[in-house]
C-alpha positions, -999 to 999 in steps of 0.1 A, spaced: -226 -353 813 -221 -356 775 -251 -357 752 -250 -389 732 -222 -402 755 -221 -439 764 -215 -445 800 -209 -475 823 -239 -486 842 -233 -489 880 -269 -497 889 -284 -530 900 -293 -539 864 -257 -536 851 -254 -573 842 -284 -570 818 -275 -535 806 -238 -529 810 -239 -496 790 -261 -466 789 -266 -439 763 -273 -404 776 -300 -388 754 -308 -359 777 -298 -326 762 -275 -305 785 -301 -277 785 -325 -301 803 -299 -315 827 -295 -305 863 -329 -316 875 -318 -349 890 -320 -381 869 -305 -384 835 -325 -399 806 -305 -430 795 -311 -458 770 -297 -492 778 -274 -511 755 -275 -549 755 -245 -570 742 -256 -585 708 -241 -618 721 -267 -620 749 -297 -615 726 -316 -646 715 -331 -626 686 -322 -592 673 -350 -565 675 -359 -545 644 -328 -526 634 -348 -495 626 -360 -494 662 -329 -508 679 -297 -499 660 -265 -519 664 -236 -499 677 -199 -510 680 -183 -500 713 -149 -512 724 -148 -538 696 -181 -553 707 -216 -550 692 -244 -537 713 -281 -532 706 -296 -499 716 -329 -505 733 -346 -473 723 -380 -485 734 -370 -488 771 -354 -454 781 -354 -445 818 -344 -419 844 -311 -429 860 -298 -414 892 -263 -399 888 -248 -423 914 -256 -452 890 -238 -437 861 -201 -446 856 -175 -431 834 -180 -421 798 -164 -447 776 -174 -432 741 -189 -402 725 -212 -411 696 -203 -393 664 -215 -407 630 -239 -431 648 -260 -401 661 -281 -401 629 -290 -438 634 -300 -432 669 -321 -401 661 -338 -421 633 -346 -449 658 -362 -423 681 -381 -408 652 -394 -442 644 -403 -449 681 -421 -416 686 -435 -409 652 -436 -442 634 -415 -428 605 
């Protein structure tokens, strides 16, 4: 599974979180679940969370909010195909996790 790859969600919460971002480094994979962060379509949000904590990402011509504050262990059978590999957005994602974990 690709580090910073965005995958389809095949789990029971796919209607709320259609996409998942893999944040687990390949060196730590192979132990069961993957650590994924859900993405919510911006259009479904009544209010946008703080951008510093929840960056906005454009995926397949739609905007999604990365919910860094709710990561979870996802079993492999609930993870669909990879639809995008983050590139320039990685720094925004890393900054959001830095803010989440360290307050900076």
